[in-house]
N, C-alpha and C positions, 0 to 999 in steps of 0.2 A: 425595689428599690430599697440598700441600705444607707442608713444618713452616718454622718461622721457625728462622736462624740461631742458635746458641749453643754455650756453651764446655760443654765435657762436663770433669768431674773426679772422679776416683775415688779419694779418701783410705784410706791402709789402718786407721785407728784413727778408734775416735770421737773424739778430743779433735778429731785433724786437720779432720774433717766439721761439725763444729762453730765450727771455727774460720773456717772457710770460709765456713759457712752467714751466721755471723754478720758478716764483713765483706764478703760479696755483697749486702747489702742488698735492696731491692725485688724486685730481678730474679734472685736464687737462687733454685730449688726443690730440693727435698731429688728422688732417683729412686730407686726400689728396684725392683717390678714395671710401674712405667709403665703399667698397663692402665685407668687412668682420665686421668693428665696427657698420655698421647701423643694421644688423642682428643680432651680440650680444646684443644691445640695444635695437632691440625690441623683444626681447626674454629675457629679463633682467637680461643678462651676465653681461652687461656692465650699468653704470649709471655715465656719467662723468659730471662734471657741467659745464666744459668749453671747446669748441672744438676748437683747433688753427689750421684752417686751412692755407694751404702752396701752394695752387696751383697759387695765386696771385704775389709768389715771383719771381720776374725776374730772370730766368736765370736756373732755376731748372727743365725744361721742354725739357732742351737741349740732343740731342745725338749725340757726337762729335767724328770722328775717326781722328789720326793721325799716320801715318805709325811707327812712331819711338815710340810712348808715349802708342797709346794704343789706347781704347776704354773710354770714359765717359759716365755714362746715369745719366740723374738728378733725383733725388727724386720724381720727379712729371711726368716723362714719363711714359706714358700711354704703357700697354703690347701690343696695336697693331701697335704703334708708332714701340717697339722697334723689332714686329714680320716684319714688313714692312721697317724699315729702309734699305737702299741700300747697306751701308755699312758694316752694322750687317750680311745682309744676303748673302755679298760675302767675307765676309773675318771671320765671326764668324757663319756659318751655323748650326749647332748646338745650338746654342744661340737664332739663329731666330726661330726656330722648337719648343723648350719648350717653349717660349712665344707663340708661334700660337698654341700650345697644352693645355695651361693653359686655363681651364674652356669653357666657351662659347663665345659667338661674342659679347653678351651683355657686359656680365661682362672685357671682354679685353677691348671696348671701355670705360670703366671706370676706371678698377682697375691698377695700378701702378705697377712696377718692385719691387720697393724699398716696397711698403708695400706687397705684397709676399713675399717679404724676412723677412721682419720686423713681420709678424705675426707667421713666426717661425714654422708654421707647420713641421711635419715630412716628408709632403708628397708633401711639396713646390715644384712645378714643375720646377721652373727656377735656384734653389740652386745647384744639383747634377754637373750641365755642369759650371756653375759660380765657385764652389769649384774647380773643376777638371781642369779650365781655369787659377786659381791663381788670381781670382778676390781679390779685397780688397772692404770695405766700407771707404769711408771721412765720420765723424763723426764731426759734429758743438755742441757745448758747450759755458756757460760762460766763461769755462776756456781754449778755442779756439778751433783749428781744431787738429785733430788726424787719423791716419790710422790704418785701422785692418783687417787682412787678414781674407776674409769670411771663412774660413776651422776654424775658433776661434771664430766667429759670432753665432753660436747657442749655448744655453746650454740647451737646453730641450723643452719638445712641451711646445709651445707658451713663450718660455725664450730666447732672444738675450743676449750680452754683453751691449746692450744699457744702460747707467744710466740715473737717475731721471733729467730730464733739458735737454738731449743728443737729435738730432735730426740727422738723417742719410740725405746726403745731395747729395751725388754723391756715386756711382758703378761704380769701376774702373778696366779694365781689359788691361791684358798686351798685347802687339801685339803680333800677331801667329808667333811662330819661323817658319824659311825656313824648308820643307820639315817635317811638322806636320799639325795632323790633330785630330777633338774631334767630337763625338758623343752625341746624344741626344733619348733613346730608353723608349718605357714608357707601359705598358697597365691597364686600367678601366674597372669594371664589367658593367661599360653603355658606353663606347665610349667617345664621344667627352662631353656629359654632366656631368662626374662623374667626383669625385678626382681621382688621379692617385692608383692603390693598390700597383705599383710598379714603380718606375723609376731610371733610371740609365745615369750617364754621364760620358763619358771617354774621355782622352787626350792623343796622343801619339805622339812622334818623331821619325823618321825614318831616323837612319844614318848609313853607309855603311851596310844597311840590318839587321840591329840589333833592337831593341825597345830600345825608351831612353825616360827618364820622363814621363814616364808612372802613370797616375792616374785613378783609376776608384773609382766613387764616386755613392753611392747607396742610394734613399731615398725613404720613406715609409715602411723602413723595421728597424727601430731605431729609439731610441726617439730625435735624429738630422739627418740631412744627415751625413751619412758616409764612410770615405776611407775604400777600403777594402786592407789595405795595403798587408797581404801576398799573397791576388791572385796580386796585381801590380808588389813583390819581384819574383816572377816567370817569370815575361817577362820582367826586367829589365834586359839589356845589352846583349840580346841571340836572337838568328835569330829566328824571326817570324815564325812562323808554324801552319798551323788551328790544329794541334793535341795539343800544346800548349796554343793555346788560349780557347780551350774546357776545359783545364786543370784550367787554370786561372779563368775560368768562374765558373766550379766549385766548385774551393775554396773561390769566393768571397759569394758563398751561402751559403758556410759552415760558412762564416764570419759573414751574415745577423745575426739578433737578430729581426724577425718578430712577430706579436703578431696578434690574430684571433680576426677582427671583423666584424661589419656589409658587410665590402667591400668585405675582402677576407680573408680562413683562414692564419694560419702561415707556413701551409705543402706548400699551391698552392704558396704564396709568393717566398719562398725558390726555390722552383721549378722555378718560373719566373725568380727570379734574375739570375739564370744559364741561362736562353735563353736569356734575354734582354743584359744581359754583354757580352755575345759571339757575339750575332746582334752587338753591339754598338764598340767592340772591333775589328771588321771587318771593321765596316763601318768606324771607325778613320782612321786603316791604308790605306785603301784605299783611302782616302784624302790626306794623309800624302804623301804617294807614288807619287799622282797626283801634289801637293804641291812644 
């Protein structure tokens, strides 16, 4: 695998990185873990002339939890660090599960959560549960800093709301609401070494035995991680039951828009949406009742 020639720069601050990125033009790319970019470069699918590495920027590798503010994950925090962080495991177990199931050990030890999102693959393991949790991304540019709901971040396969010169600096997740729970479910053709053929993230809150704030997010069955809003509506504000859960799971399957590719057929994916959504709803409900 022969890489194209490029300039490598490693700024120490976000401001310097933004400036370099803005001045670098179309040939300038951000570099964090590099697990996706280096493969693309090796196969001739990307040929940047300058890589702006962000791993030496102080503070971007942190994972911070505040019970009143929620969770903040820096752009250079590794997937393995998210999966093993004690606060994430305790308060956001579905997020820890998604990070733990991403790719393999070697990839998780190099890849970042932010990179998994910015790659914008429809099958990105970490996106569904983060969208279900109402996560936001913090974005820095020469114009300043802004926040954007992750639900509106993905624009298509490989496409995000990031504009030229933008850097995603943090992922922000609201604190878990009382009596709420979330779940991440996935399936792939070859287990731990393959990309998910279908993945589902769910969040639900229980109030007086009624389902509230239901979020069902499907991955790998559409051009972007997608909300199953009709399925959510079936459960919102009604008493929880196994029959209704099964009905909502089938509705989510109907809402999905899968394609056939080397990993799975569209029919298989659609069937698995129903199976995984039901499992995710059941696990999220159990966690909500226990919290």
